C-alpha positions, -999 to 999 in steps of 0.1 A, spaced: -9 60 121 5 60 85 34 39 77 68 57 73 84 60 39 111 33 36 136 30 8 155 -3 8 189 4 -9 208 -25 -24 244 -26 -35 268 -54 -46 296 -33 -32 310 -33 3 296 2 10 265 20 -1 271 54 -17 266 82 9 257 104 -21 227 81 -28 217 80 8 217 118 11 197 121 -21 171 97 -9 167 114 25 166 148 9 139 136 -16 116 127 13 124 91 22 122 89 59 143 57 62 170 47 38 180 12 47 213 -2 33 220 -37 22 256 -43 12 275 -70 -6 242 -82 -21 244 -111 -44 220 -109 -74 205 -142 -63 194 -126 -31 172 -99 -47 141 -121 -49 142 -129 -12 148 -94 -1 121 -80 -22 95 -105 -11 104 -99 25 96 -63 20 64 -67 0 48 -93 23 54 -73 55 30 -45 45 -5 -40 32 -10 -27 -4 -15 8 12 17 5 31 36 -7 0 29 27 -16 53 40 10 80 14 2 105 12 -27 139 -2 -37 170 15 -50 197 -5 -68 233 8 -68 264 -12 -73 291 -8 -99 280 -25 -131 253 -15 -155 242 -49 -167 242 -63 -132 220 -34 -120 196 -38 -149 194 -76 -142 187 -69 -106 160 -45 -116 143 -72 -137 147 -97 -109 130 -73 -85 102 -67 -108 97 -104 -115 96 -111 -78 63 -92 -74 27 -95 -84 -4 -74 -78 -13 -60 -53 21 -67 -37 43 -44 -58 67 -16 -51 87 8 -72 124 1 -81 150 26 -93 184 14 -107 213 39 -108 246 20 -104 274 44 -93 251 72 -103 260 63 -139 224 64 -153 216 99 -140 251 112 -149 248 99 -184 213 113 -188 225 147 -176 254 147 -200 233 137 -231 205 161 -222 230 190 -218 246 181 -252 212 180 -268 204 215 -254 236 230 -268 230 214 -302 196 231 -303 207 264 -289 240 269 -307 236 248 -339 199 246 -344 200 208 -347 195 176 -328 213 143 -320 197 126 -350 224 115 -374 252 130 -354 285 112 -350 293 106 -313 325 94 -298 323 80 -262 360 82 -251 367 59 -222 333 47 -229 336 11 -216 327 22 -181 292 26 -166 287 63 -176 300 57 -211 278 27 -216 246 45 -205 254 77 -224 261 57 -256 228 39 -254 208 71 -246 225 90 -275 219 60 -299 183 58 -290 180 95 -298 192 88 -333 230 94 -331 257 72 -346 277 62 -316 312 47 -313 326 36 -279 364 41 -279 387 24 -255 424 16 -250 416 -21 -257 397 -27 -289 383 -61 -279 369 -47 -246 353 -18 -265 338 -42 -290 323 -64 -261 309 -32 -245 294 -20 -278 277 -53 -283 264 -54 -248 250 -19 -252 234 -27 -285 219 -60 -276 212 -59 -239 204 -22 -232 192 -13 -266 171 -45 -271 188 -49 -305 171 -18 -319 203 3 -320 238 -5 -333 268 10 -314 302 5 -329 336 2 -312 370 18 -318 405 18 -305 420 48 -287 450 46 -311 427 55 -340 411 85 -322 427 111 -347 409 94 -375 375 93 -357 378 130 -349 377 139 -386 340 131 -387 330 135 -350 302 160 -341 301 152 -304 326 139 -279 318 124 -245 347 120 -221 337 94 -196 370 78 -186 388 76 -153 394 108 -134 425 128 -140 433 114 -175 432 136 -206 414 118 -234 412 145 -260 441 168 -266 443 204 -279 458 191 -312 429 167 -319 404 194 -310 420 219 -335 421 192 -362 384 183 -359 365 200 -388 329 194 -377 331 192 -339 301 209 -323 299 199 -286 322 182 -261 311 170 -226 335 160 -199 323 142 -167 358 145 -151 361 172 -124 396 161 -113 426 179 -130 437 174 -157 404 177 -176 393 147 -197 391 171 -226 418 198 -230 405 233 -222 372 222 -205 365 237 -171 342 219 -147 318 249 -147 316 252 -185 280 252 -198 280 260 -235 312 280 -234 333 281 -267 359 254 -266 394 268 -267 413 259 -299 383 246 -318 383 256 -354 347 245 -359 331 266 -332 326 238 -308 313 244 -273 321 227 -240 301 213 -211 320 205 -178 315 181 -150 298 204 -126 273 217 -152 265 180 -159 264 172 -122 236 198 -116 214 181 -141 223 147 -128 213 158 -93 180 171 -105 173 139 -124 180 116 -95 161 138 -70 130 138 -93 130 101 -98 133 95 -61 104 118 -55 83 101 -83 85 69 -63 72 87 -33 42 101 -52 32 74 -76 0 54 -73 13 25 -93 48 9 -91 75 24 -113 106 6 -126 132 33 -134 165 33 -151 186 53 -177 157 60 -201 136 75 -173 166 95 -161 170 110 -196 133 119 -197 135 138 -164 168 154 -173 152 168 -205 122 180 -184 145 198 -160 164 216 -188 131 226 -206 117 240 -173 149 259 -167 149 277 -201 
């Protein structure tokens, strides 16, 4: 009898996300086993318990998912998991803390599509503002966009926190190959004078970009808002918007709403979970791979 597909799901939080469990089961994982309140120091032991209990053939039906709340912590745990294994005792690992990696990937891929379709251009050289960008989605989106060639500024209410986050994204997630800058929310009007793209990734129910700032932005092209809770993070953006002209924009900008982004996020997460089911060699998946499959989904949908 063949071994069942088992996905060991780790989180540092007190609860595992039901969203992630549903996604895993719907992708084909027969068992999704939760481990809550996991300390990073416990990752090695948990991984080795799993890999030494099955033959190499059985390990092809075994994988780990890393959730939690923090991007750096999740990436560190992914590295710990990888470093705890050696051939032929290896399994795939997928990090997606709070769904941030797949959400960010969906947002940036959607923006990239609108730039190509509506403006015949790419992210290369574009000025991107990540409003409320100190959180997990903002961090991941900033890195993905910067890796695609954009000039990215993370904007937060506290400049020192935004600066720490920008440094973390540049050095830790970007391996020092990108430079993300920081800005204060109080200076948003100034930044909007040269902004091509705006990501709204702050807390739900808070407007981060007003009608007045939209109207005063001379080169704004695309805005994307991950907030589905009224009021919108960007004035005039509906959750279902998918390339709709942005109300009040004098530059012809278009909008992408939370549910349009969510559809791409769903597809990216599902496809990565399925990849782990189907792979012959172990995969170690994070935001870069999420962006890759988000792009693939958009391309296949056109």
